[in-house]
KEPAVEX-578784 format. One line per field, with one value per residue (C-alpha): residue number from 0; residue in one letter; chain; x negated, z, y negated. Coordinates in nm, 2 decimals. Example, Ala and Ser with C-alpha at 12.3 -4.5 7.8 and 13.67 -1.06 7.14 Angstrom:
<pts>
pos <- c(0	1)
code <- c(A	S)
unit <- c(A	A)
px <- c(-1.23	-1.37)
pz <- c(0.78	0.71)
py <- c(0.45	0.11)
</pts>
This chain:
<pts>
pos <- c(0	1	2	3	4	5	6	7	8	9	10	11	12	13	14	15	16	17	18	19	20	21	22	23	24	25	26	27	28	29	30	31	32	33	34	35	36	37	38	39	40	41	42	43	44	45	46	47	48	49	50	51	52	53	54	55	56	57	58	59	60	61	62	63	64	65	66	67	68	69	70	71	72	73	74	75	76	77	78	79	80	81	82	83	84	85	86	87	88	89	90	91	92	93	94	95	96	97	98	99	100	101	102	103	104	105	106	107	108	109	110	111	112	113	114	115	116	117	118	119	120	121	122	123	124	125	126	127	128	129	130	131	132	133	134	135	136	137	138	139	140	141	142	143	144	145	146	147	148	149	150	151	152	153	154	155	156	157	158	159	160	161	162	163	164	165	166	167	168	169	170	171	172	173	174	175	176	177	178	179	180	181	182	183	184	185	186	187	188	189	190	191	192	193	194	195	196	197	198	199	200	201	202	203	204	205	206	207	208	209	210	211	212	213	214	215	216	217	218	219	220	221	222	223	224	225	226	227	228	229	230	231	232	233	234	235	236	237	238	239	240	241	242	243	244	245	246	247	248	249	250	251	252	253	254	255	256	257	258	259	260	261	262	263	264	265	266	267	268	269	270	271	272	273	274	275	276	277	278	279	280	281	282	283	284	285	286	287	288	289	290	291	292	293	294	295	296	297	298	299	300	301	302	303	304	305	306	307	308	309	310	311	312	313	314	315	316	317	318	319	320	321	322	323	324	325	326	327	328	329	330	331	332	333	334	335	336	337	338	339	340	341	342	343	344	345	346	347	348	349	350	351	352	353	354	355	356	357	358	359	360	361	362	363	364	365	366	367	368	369	370	371	372	373	374	375	376	377	378	379	380	381	382	383	384	385	386	387	388	389	390	391	392	393	394	395	396	397	398	399	400	401	402	403	404	405	406	407	408	409	410	411	412	413	414	415	416	417	418	419	420	421	422	423	424	425	426	427	428	429	430	431	432	433	434	435	436)
code <- c(M	T	K	F	S	E	L	G	L	A	E	P	I	Q	K	A	L	A	A	K	G	Y	D	V	P	T	P	I	Q	V	Q	A	I	P	P	L	L	D	G	R	D	L	C	G	I	A	Q	T	G	T	G	K	T	G	A	F	A	L	P	S	L	H	Y	L	S	N	N	P	K	G	R	P	P	Q	G	C	R	M	L	V	L	A	P	T	R	E	L	A	S	Q	I	A	E	S	F	V	Q	Y	G	K	F	L	R	L	S	V	M	T	V	F	G	G	V	P	I	G	R	Q	M	R	Q	L	Q	A	G	V	D	I	L	V	A	T	P	G	R	L	L	D	L	I	D	Q	R	A	L	S	L	K	N	V	E	I	F	V	L	D	E	A	D	Q	M	L	D	L	G	F	I	H	A	L	K	R	I	D	T	M	L	P	K	K	R	Q	S	L	F	F	S	A	T	M	P	K	A	I	A	E	L	G	D	R	F	L	N	D	P	V	K	V	S	V	A	P	Q	S	T	T	A	E	R	V	E	Q	Y	A	T	F	V	T	Q	G	E	K	Q	A	L	L	T	M	K	L	K	S	E	P	I	D	R	A	L	V	F	T	R	T	K	H	G	A	D	R	V	V	K	N	L	A	A	A	G	V	R	S	E	A	I	H	G	N	K	S	Q	P	Q	R	E	R	A	L	A	M	F	R	S	G	E	I	K	I	L	V	A	T	D	I	A	A	R	G	I	D	V	G	G	I	S	H	V	F	N	F	E	L	P	N	V	A	E	Q	Y	V	H	R	I	G	R	T	A	R	A	G	A	T	G	I	A	M	A	F	V	A	D	D	E	R	P	Y	L	R	S	I	E	K	L	T	H	V	K	L	E	M	M	P	L	P	E	N	F	V	A	E	K	A	K	L	P	A	V	L	P	T	T	R	R	H	D	E	G	R	G	G	R	E	Q	R	H	G	A	G	E	Q	P	K	R	R	F	P	P	R	G	V	K	S	G	V	G	A	H	K	N	A	V	R	T	T	G	G	R)
unit <- c(A	A	A	A	A	A	A	A	A	A	A	A	A	A	A	A	A	A	A	A	A	A	A	A	A	A	A	A	A	A	A	A	A	A	A	A	A	A	A	A	A	A	A	A	A	A	A	A	A	A	A	A	A	A	A	A	A	A	A	A	A	A	A	A	A	A	A	A	A	A	A	A	A	A	A	A	A	A	A	A	A	A	A	A	A	A	A	A	A	A	A	A	A	A	A	A	A	A	A	A	A	A	A	A	A	A	A	A	A	A	A	A	A	A	A	A	A	A	A	A	A	A	A	A	A	A	A	A	A	A	A	A	A	A	A	A	A	A	A	A	A	A	A	A	A	A	A	A	A	A	A	A	A	A	A	A	A	A	A	A	A	A	A	A	A	A	A	A	A	A	A	A	A	A	A	A	A	A	A	A	A	A	A	A	A	A	A	A	A	A	A	A	A	A	A	A	A	A	A	A	A	A	A	A	A	A	A	A	A	A	A	A	A	A	A	A	A	A	A	A	A	A	A	A	A	A	A	A	A	A	A	A	A	A	A	A	A	A	A	A	A	A	A	A	A	A	A	A	A	A	A	A	A	A	A	A	A	A	A	A	A	A	A	A	A	A	A	A	A	A	A	A	A	A	A	A	A	A	A	A	A	A	A	A	A	A	A	A	A	A	A	A	A	A	A	A	A	A	A	A	A	A	A	A	A	A	A	A	A	A	A	A	A	A	A	A	A	A	A	A	A	A	A	A	A	A	A	A	A	A	A	A	A	A	A	A	A	A	A	A	A	A	A	A	A	A	A	A	A	A	A	A	A	A	A	A	A	A	A	A	A	A	A	A	A	A	A	A	A	A	A	A	A	A	A	A	A	A	A	A	A	A	A	A	A	A	A	A	A	A	A	A	A	A	A	A	A	A	A	A	A	A	A	A	A	A	A	A	A	A	A	A	A	A	A	A	A	A	A	A	A	A	A	A	A	A	A	A	A	A	A	A	A	A	A	A	A)
px <- c(0.10	0.23	-0.04	-0.02	0.04	0.30	0.57	0.55	0.40	0.30	-0.04	-0.21	-0.09	-0.24	-0.58	-0.59	-0.51	-0.77	-1.03	-0.97	-0.99	-0.68	-0.51	-0.31	0.02	0.10	0.34	0.57	0.46	0.56	0.91	0.95	0.79	1.06	1.40	1.27	1.20	1.54	1.64	1.71	1.73	1.50	1.46	1.18	1.03	0.64	0.33	0.07	-0.17	0.03	-0.01	0.33	0.22	0.19	0.50	0.68	0.34	0.30	0.75	0.80	0.48	0.62	0.93	0.76	0.59	0.83	1.08	0.89	1.03	0.87	0.78	1.12	0.97	0.96	1.07	0.92	1.08	0.97	0.97	0.74	0.81	0.52	0.52	0.12	-0.06	-0.35	-0.07	0.06	-0.28	-0.36	-0.02	-0.11	-0.48	-0.33	-0.09	-0.41	-0.59	-0.27	-0.22	-0.54	-0.48	-0.14	-0.03	0.12	0.05	0.01	0.05	0.05	0.20	0.15	0.12	-0.17	-0.30	-0.17	0.15	0.10	-0.15	0.11	0.39	0.24	0.11	0.48	0.61	0.53	0.69	0.52	0.57	0.51	0.53	0.38	0.49	0.54	0.93	0.83	0.66	0.86	1.16	0.96	0.90	1.21	1.35	1.11	1.21	0.95	1.09	1.39	1.52	1.77	1.55	1.46	1.54	1.28	1.31	1.06	1.09	0.78	0.72	1.09	1.03	0.73	0.95	1.21	0.92	0.83	1.15	1.17	1.55	1.70	1.46	1.53	1.94	1.91	1.67	1.93	2.18	1.98	1.88	2.09	2.36	2.21	1.89	1.64	1.61	1.33	1.28	1.01	0.98	0.76	1.02	1.47	1.62	1.99	1.87	1.63	1.91	2.18	1.94	1.86	2.24	2.26	2.00	2.02	2.30	2.33	1.95	1.77	1.61	1.22	1.06	0.73	0.66	0.89	0.98	0.74	0.47	0.06	-0.18	-0.25	-0.60	-0.67	-0.81	-0.65	-0.77	-0.63	-0.80	-0.69	-0.92	-0.85	-0.82	-1.07	-1.29	-1.15	-1.46	-1.75	-1.56	-1.52	-1.91	-2.01	-1.79	-1.92	-2.30	-2.25	-2.01	-2.14	-1.92	-1.88	-1.64	-1.41	-1.11	-1.05	-0.69	-0.55	-0.22	-0.25	-0.47	-0.71	-0.72	-0.89	-1.15	-1.26	-1.33	-1.53	-1.72	-1.79	-1.90	-2.12	-2.32	-2.34	-2.58	-2.28	-2.16	-1.77	-1.54	-1.18	-0.90	-0.54	-0.28	-0.50	-0.75	-0.72	-0.69	-1.07	-1.20	-0.97	-1.09	-1.45	-1.42	-1.26	-1.46	-1.76	-1.63	-1.57	-1.89	-2.03	-2.19	-1.99	-1.89	-1.67	-1.32	-1.10	-0.74	-0.41	-0.08	-0.16	-0.39	-0.20	-0.04	-0.22	-0.59	-0.66	-1.02	-1.21	-1.46	-1.26	-1.36	-1.23	-0.92	-0.94	-0.63	-0.80	-0.46	-0.12	0.14	0.47	0.59	0.57	0.58	0.28	0.09	0.12	0.09	-0.29	-0.40	-0.31	-0.59	-0.84	-0.81	-0.75	-0.79	-0.86	-1.15	-1.08	-1.06	-1.07	-0.81	-0.91	-0.65	-0.78	-0.44	-0.42	-0.17	0.08	0.05	0.11	0.54	0.37	0.22	0.52	0.72	0.44	0.40	0.81	0.86	0.55	0.58	0.24	0.06	-0.29	-0.57	-0.70	-1.04	-1.20	-1.46	-1.82	-2.02	-2.25	-1.96	-2.03	-2.40	-2.43	-2.17	-2.36	-2.65	-2.40	-2.38	-2.10	-1.74	-1.53	-1.22	-0.87	-0.64	-0.24	-0.16	0.20	0.19	0.06	0.32	0.61	0.76	0.50	0.58	0.26	0.45	0.76	0.73	0.39	0.06	0.09	0.30	0.52	0.95	0.93	1.13	1.35	1.42	1.11	1.14	1.20	0.86	0.62	0.33	0.10	-0.21	-0.40	-0.63	-0.85	-0.70	-0.77	-0.41	-0.40	-0.20	-0.41	-0.32	-0.38	-0.55	-0.75	-0.66)
pz <- c(2.20	1.87	1.54	1.17	1.23	1.40	1.16	0.89	0.61	0.33	0.35	0.08	0.25	0.55	0.39	0.25	0.59	0.76	0.46	0.59	0.94	0.98	1.30	1.51	1.31	1.35	1.58	1.24	1.15	1.43	1.41	1.01	0.89	1.07	0.92	0.57	0.59	0.62	0.31	0.53	0.39	0.60	0.73	0.87	0.97	1.00	0.90	0.69	0.92	1.13	0.87	0.66	0.33	0.50	0.69	0.30	0.10	0.31	0.34	-0.04	-0.17	0.06	-0.12	-0.48	-0.46	-0.25	-0.55	-0.84	-1.16	-1.54	-1.55	-1.71	-2.01	-2.03	-1.64	-1.35	-1.04	-0.75	-0.73	-0.54	-0.58	-0.43	-0.40	-0.51	-0.82	-0.52	-0.28	-0.57	-0.63	-0.30	-0.20	-0.56	-0.43	-0.09	-0.30	-0.46	-0.14	0.05	-0.29	-0.42	-0.34	-0.53	-0.91	-0.93	-1.18	-1.02	-1.19	-1.08	-1.38	-1.27	-1.48	-1.55	-1.84	-2.19	-2.14	-2.42	-2.32	-1.98	-2.22	-2.40	-2.09	-1.95	-2.31	-2.13	-1.77	-1.45	-1.09	-0.85	-1.03	-0.80	-1.00	-0.94	-1.01	-1.32	-1.52	-1.46	-1.58	-1.89	-1.95	-1.92	-2.13	-2.47	-2.40	-2.24	-1.89	-1.75	-1.42	-1.45	-1.30	-0.97	-0.66	-0.44	-0.42	-0.16	-0.13	0.02	0.16	0.12	0.30	0.11	-0.25	-0.14	-0.04	-0.38	-0.54	-0.66	-0.54	-0.87	-1.00	-0.70	-0.73	-1.13	-1.08	-0.83	-1.11	-1.30	-1.04	-0.95	-0.68	-0.58	-0.42	-0.10	-0.01	0.19	0.26	0.47	0.60	0.83	0.93	0.91	0.84	0.79	0.43	0.42	0.62	0.37	0.04	0.28	0.29	-0.07	-0.11	0.19	0.30	0.63	0.74	1.01	1.17	1.30	1.47	1.56	1.65	1.81	1.49	1.36	1.66	1.62	1.65	2.01	1.99	1.78	1.98	1.81	1.79	1.58	1.56	1.49	1.20	0.86	0.56	0.40	0.71	0.65	0.42	0.68	0.97	0.82	0.66	0.99	1.11	0.85	0.91	1.29	1.39	1.37	1.09	0.98	0.72	0.67	0.47	0.45	0.33	0.11	0.02	-0.38	-0.65	-0.70	-0.34	-0.29	-0.63	-0.44	-0.12	-0.34	-0.56	-0.19	-0.02	-0.28	-0.29	0.12	0.01	0.13	-0.08	-0.19	-0.43	-0.46	-0.53	-0.64	-0.91	-1.20	-1.23	-1.44	-1.29	-1.35	-1.15	-0.89	-0.85	-0.88	-0.59	-0.39	-0.46	-0.35	-0.05	0.06	0.03	0.12	-0.11	-0.02	0.36	0.28	0.04	-0.01	-0.12	-0.17	-0.02	-0.23	-0.04	0.31	0.25	-0.04	0.09	0.36	0.45	0.72	0.90	0.89	1.21	1.09	0.94	0.88	0.76	0.59	0.54	0.74	0.57	0.53	0.59	0.93	0.89	0.65	0.90	1.10	0.81	0.75	1.10	1.08	0.82	1.07	1.44	1.24	1.38	1.75	1.67	1.81	1.58	1.56	1.41	1.31	1.22	1.07	1.11	0.93	1.03	0.83	0.89	1.26	1.18	1.03	1.38	1.59	1.37	1.39	1.75	1.79	1.59	1.72	2.09	2.07	2.20	2.00	2.21	2.13	1.98	1.95	1.61	1.76	1.93	1.65	1.38	1.27	1.26	1.11	0.83	0.71	0.63	0.42	0.04	-0.09	-0.13	-0.47	-0.41	-0.20	-0.43	-0.38	-0.65	-0.74	-0.62	-0.26	-0.14	0.10	-0.11	-0.36	-0.68	-0.57	-0.23	-0.37	-0.62	-0.48	-0.64	-0.78	-1.07	-1.15	-1.19	-1.58	-1.89	-1.92	-2.25	-2.45	-2.82	-3.01	-3.26	-3.06	-3.01	-2.66	-2.66	-2.61	-2.32	-2.15	-1.82	-1.59	-1.39	-1.54	-1.48	-1.22	-1.07	-0.73	-0.80	-1.11	-1.34)
py <- c(2.08	2.13	2.26	2.27	2.70	2.65	2.45	2.73	2.58	2.78	2.97	2.78	2.43	2.55	2.64	2.35	2.11	2.39	2.27	1.84	1.97	1.89	2.10	1.92	1.68	1.32	1.27	1.10	1.46	1.64	1.49	1.44	1.82	2.04	1.89	1.84	2.19	2.22	2.05	1.74	1.35	1.13	0.83	0.70	0.38	0.43	0.20	0.34	0.50	0.70	1.01	0.91	1.04	1.39	1.36	1.38	1.63	1.91	1.98	1.86	2.12	2.42	2.34	2.36	2.59	2.83	2.76	2.79	2.63	2.51	2.14	1.96	1.83	1.45	1.50	1.56	1.78	1.54	1.17	0.93	0.57	0.34	-0.06	-0.11	0.10	0.11	0.28	0.49	0.62	0.68	0.90	1.12	1.17	1.31	1.54	1.69	1.73	1.89	2.13	2.21	2.61	2.58	2.52	2.23	1.95	1.58	1.26	0.87	0.61	0.24	-0.08	-0.25	-0.01	0.08	0.30	0.50	0.79	0.82	0.86	1.15	1.32	1.28	1.49	1.88	1.74	1.74	1.85	1.52	1.20	0.91	0.57	0.19	0.06	-0.11	0.13	0.38	0.21	0.08	0.47	0.52	0.29	0.41	0.72	0.88	1.03	1.10	1.20	1.42	1.72	1.54	1.74	1.56	1.15	0.98	0.63	0.46	0.10	0.01	-0.33	-0.37	-0.35	-0.54	-0.84	-0.78	-0.82	-0.47	-0.46	-0.44	-0.20	0.04	0.05	0.09	0.39	0.54	0.57	0.79	1.04	1.36	1.33	1.65	1.58	1.57	1.21	1.07	0.69	0.51	0.12	0.01	-0.24	-0.22	-0.54	-0.50	-0.51	-0.21	-0.03	-0.12	0.01	0.35	0.38	0.37	0.67	0.89	1.13	1.25	1.12	1.27	0.89	0.92	0.61	0.62	0.30	0.04	-0.21	-0.49	-0.40	-0.46	-0.23	-0.20	-0.15	-0.47	-0.82	-1.08	-1.47	-1.81	-2.12	-2.40	-2.60	-2.75	-2.62	-2.79	-2.65	-2.28	-2.20	-2.32	-2.13	-1.79	-1.82	-1.88	-1.59	-1.35	-1.39	-1.42	-1.09	-0.79	-0.63	-0.29	-0.33	-0.68	-0.78	-1.12	-1.21	-1.51	-1.62	-1.61	-1.48	-1.84	-1.86	-1.49	-1.57	-1.91	-1.76	-1.49	-1.74	-1.96	-1.66	-1.60	-1.97	-1.91	-1.58	-1.33	-1.04	-0.98	-0.87	-1.00	-0.76	-0.90	-0.90	-1.04	-0.85	-0.54	-0.18	-0.10	-0.40	-0.33	0.04	-0.07	-0.30	-0.09	0.17	-0.07	-0.16	0.21	0.35	0.07	-0.15	-0.43	-0.51	-0.80	-0.77	-1.04	-0.93	-1.11	-0.92	-0.62	-0.47	-0.50	-0.16	0.04	0.00	0.34	0.27	0.34	0.16	-0.12	-0.37	-0.65	-0.88	-1.26	-1.43	-1.66	-1.79	-1.66	-1.51	-1.71	-1.39	-1.29	-0.88	-0.89	-1.02	-0.71	-0.48	-0.70	-0.61	-0.23	-0.21	-0.23	0.00	0.30	0.68	0.57	0.26	-0.09	-0.37	-0.77	-0.96	-1.35	-1.60	-1.95	-2.18	-2.48	-2.77	-2.66	-2.32	-2.35	-2.26	-1.92	-1.88	-1.92	-1.67	-1.43	-1.44	-1.40	-1.10	-0.92	-1.03	-1.10	-1.44	-1.47	-1.57	-1.89	-1.91	-2.28	-2.35	-2.31	-2.58	-2.61	-2.58	-2.94	-2.92	-2.55	-2.69	-2.91	-2.65	-2.52	-2.52	-2.75	-2.56	-2.54	-2.80	-2.69	-2.75	-2.68	-2.52	-2.41	-2.10	-2.15	-2.35	-2.17	-1.89	-1.93	-1.66	-1.48	-1.42	-1.35	-1.13	-0.97	-0.97	-0.61	-0.49	-0.76	-0.73	-0.76	-0.78	-0.45	-0.24	-0.34	-0.48	-0.11	-0.07	-0.28	0.00	0.03	0.07	0.44	0.40	0.65	0.55	0.88	0.83	1.14	1.48	1.66	2.01	2.12	2.42	2.58	2.85)
</pts>
């Protein structure tokens, strides 16, 4: 059995791993760390929850600490791109923890918060910058950031980047990066479009894979119930009240649907919070903190949360609405059955969602077990408060805007008008140094 102590990582990094109780690397870390320490480019197929962040953070921290340089003004030595704010914050926190005994600075930048403070923080430069594509380009367009000094580049969750419509932003970023750099590319799936994107960023990469493409977690019991759209809320409320739930994620396709579910659950005496792209960053952070602490047990989310939330103890995932992109189902149910635990995934399938179910079963090669409506469903449904009406909005149909571009950071106009001042906020995505002076 390989241990972290056998991988040749710098002593301060091993000390940080020991402090966290980490002794044995995950399979992707075993495969990825040695070639990355040798300076190779890497293409990895891996889902969240596999230890992927450690696979690129640990060798990168080793390189940066063994090759000390001054922080480039208005620049960074390492750039990590992530598709959502939550995932960016999660990655940055991992760097801080793994590098707690190193004198390396870590900064996170993403949209949804004022840009002014980020611009000022970048003036002195940073060692490790974790960013979402839209805000990264905003900072570059306002001449607050240059990528000319990047030595290590990581593109994480490449397939979701494409799902969110960031392909043109990624191609533009590629033109700004130095040709001489180490590049790491991670994706949960590797269809042709993703592979072509990888070819653009990588040079003779080592390829690693820790799970067959598009497989679902083996320890997740997967069920489906055929139900009308109007009956879904009653079924969800009954399940949340009757199931032995530690924590549950409820997925809707749209922001409006998530808010409606939360209001209906509140009327039935079930406390929950929603997280989606219309929520401010403080609201999203507050909801996640409540969910992590156990103050609330139910979090209702759009697919922004399918990869960016890493919370232990999620026992149930409810697909209140099936995703119209089959791969998203894999990421949704991957939020449960983590770290050796088991989990339950339940899908509520309306008539117009049956094609989505067929696509999911074809992709995953798993036939969901059919679960009938509870025997007392009609009687119990009559006891519940009346629900808010379900309306088919323009963004709730197949391929609606929120599905195409994601519920997080929207691809938006480039080159903001000169002279327009950005507000200055006190958000805490500031530079954090992984080691006290």
